[in-house]
C-alpha positions in Angstrom: -69.8 8.9 31.1 -67.6 7.0 33.1 -63.9 8.4 33.7 -61.2 6.4 33.4 -57.6 6.2 35.6 -54.6 6.8 33.5 -51.8 4.9 33.2 -49.8 7.3 35.6 -53.0 8.0 37.7 -54.3 10.7 36.0 -57.5 11.1 33.7 -57.5 10.1 30.5 -61.3 10.8 29.4 -64.3 8.5 29.0 -64.2 4.9 29.0 -64.5 3.2 25.5 -66.9 0.6 24.7 -66.0 -2.4 23.4 -67.3 -3.0 19.9 -67.3 -6.3 18.0 -64.9 -6.7 15.1 -66.3 -5.2 12.1 -64.7 -7.3 9.5 -65.0 -11.3 9.5 -61.7 -13.3 8.7 -62.0 -13.9 5.3 -62.3 -17.6 3.9 -58.9 -19.2 3.0 -60.6 -21.8 0.6 -61.8 -20.9 -2.9 -64.9 -21.6 -4.0 -67.3 -21.2 -7.1 -67.7 -17.5 -7.7 -71.5 -18.1 -8.4 -72.1 -19.5 -4.7 -73.0 -17.2 -2.0 -71.3 -17.8 1.3 -73.1 -16.4 4.2 -74.4 -17.2 7.9 -77.4 -19.3 8.4 -79.6 -16.4 10.9 -83.0 -18.2 11.1 -85.2 -20.9 9.3 -89.0 -19.5 9.4 -91.5 -22.0 8.9 -94.5 -21.3 6.2 -97.6 -19.0 7.6 -100.9 -18.1 6.4 -99.1 -15.2 4.4 -95.7 -16.0 3.8 -93.7 -19.3 2.5 -91.2 -21.0 4.7 -88.0 -18.8 4.2 -84.2 -18.7 5.7 -82.8 -15.5 7.0 -79.2 -15.7 6.0 -76.7 -12.7 7.0 -73.6 -11.9 4.3 -70.4 -11.9 6.0 -68.4 -8.5 6.0 -71.7 -6.5 5.5 -75.2 -5.3 7.3 -77.2 -7.7 5.1 -79.7 -10.1 6.5 -81.4 -11.5 3.5 -85.0 -13.3 3.8 -85.1 -15.8 0.9 -87.5 -18.5 0.2 -86.3 -22.3 0.7 -85.0 -24.3 3.8 -81.8 -25.2 5.0 -80.3 -28.1 6.8 -77.3 -26.3 8.5 -77.5 -25.2 11.7 -78.5 -21.5 12.8 -75.4 -19.5 13.6 -73.4 -21.8 11.4 -71.7 -21.1 8.0 -73.8 -21.7 5.0 -73.0 -22.0 1.3 -75.8 -22.2 -1.5 -77.2 -20.3 -4.7 -79.4 -17.1 -4.6 -81.6 -16.9 -7.3 -83.9 -13.9 -8.2 -86.4 -13.1 -11.0 -85.5 -9.5 -12.6 -88.2 -7.1 -14.0 -85.6 -5.7 -16.8 -81.9 -5.8 -16.2 -80.3 -2.3 -17.4 -76.4 -2.1 -17.9 -75.3 1.1 -15.9 -72.2 3.1 -15.6 -71.8 4.4 -12.1 -72.8 3.3 -8.7 -71.7 0.7 -6.4 -72.5 -2.9 -5.5 -75.4 -3.1 -3.1 -78.7 -5.0 -2.3 -81.8 -3.0 -0.9 -82.9 -3.3 1.7 -80.3 -4.3 3.9 -82.9 -6.3 5.7 -85.6 -8.2 4.3 -86.2 -10.0 0.6 -84.2 -8.2 -2.1 -85.8 -5.6 -4.3 -83.2 -4.0 -5.9 -79.7 -5.2 -7.0 -76.6 -3.7 -8.6 -73.7 -5.3 -9.1 -70.8 -6.5 -11.9 -71.7 -9.7 -13.8 -68.9 -12.5 -13.0 -70.7 -15.2 -15.1 -73.7 -16.2 -17.5 -75.0 -19.4 -16.0 -77.8 -20.8 -18.6 -80.4 -18.0 -18.6 -79.4 -16.6 -15.5 -77.1 -13.6 -15.3 -74.6 -13.8 -12.0 -74.1 -10.8 -10.8 -71.8 -10.0 -7.6 -73.6 -7.4 -5.4 -71.6 -8.0 -2.5 -72.9 -11.7 -2.7 -73.3 -13.5 -5.9 -77.0 -13.6 -7.2 -78.4 -15.8 -10.2 -80.8 -13.0 -12.0 -83.1 -14.3 -14.3 -84.6 -11.9 -16.9 -88.4 -12.1 -16.8 -88.8 -9.2 -19.8 -89.4 -11.0 -22.9 -87.3 -8.6 -25.0 -84.3 -9.9 -22.7 -81.8 -12.8 -22.8 -78.8 -13.8 -20.3 -76.6 -14.1 -23.5 -77.3 -10.7 -24.2 -74.8 -9.5 -21.2 -71.2 -9.8 -20.8 -69.0 -10.7 -18.1 -67.4 -7.5 -16.4 -70.7 -5.3 -17.2 -72.3 -3.4 -14.6 -75.9 -3.9 -14.1 -79.0 -3.0 -12.2 -82.5 -3.9 -11.6 -85.6 -4.9 -9.6 -85.9 -8.3 -8.2 -89.5 -9.7 -8.2 -90.7 -10.8 -5.0 -90.0 -14.7 -4.1 -86.1 -14.7 -4.1 -84.8 -18.5 -3.5 -81.9 -19.9 -1.6 -80.9 -23.6 -2.7 -78.3 -25.0 0.0 -75.0 -26.7 -1.7 
């Protein structure tokens, strides 16, 4: 490790690498809490095995979500839109934190607080708002209440629609 001279000419220890800021400045304007705010990282065209999708990173997290859809925005710029996922079954839970698994890839497991009911979708704040439509015939979005803490598995094909 490279040593660096101290202020008065003595040794002060190893040089500390320069790190990127960990927290992106928070937005100053309010948007609808049902809308997702992120940065467009990549637009991927359709292939033989996968539909066209976008890669969106979520500010203040390490998330890079792969979502079916397209975007008009420029790569590297902020983007606002709606993330939709179909939930296998939504369960009310009592503990844990807000998260989307995996951190990189398509959303598979989501847990967070219900922030709104939008038609037949439950809007869950899991670090980013996600509109979740229950696919279990025994469930309906109206069965859930704002403030409940929920968890569910997301089916393949979560989408992003730019505002």
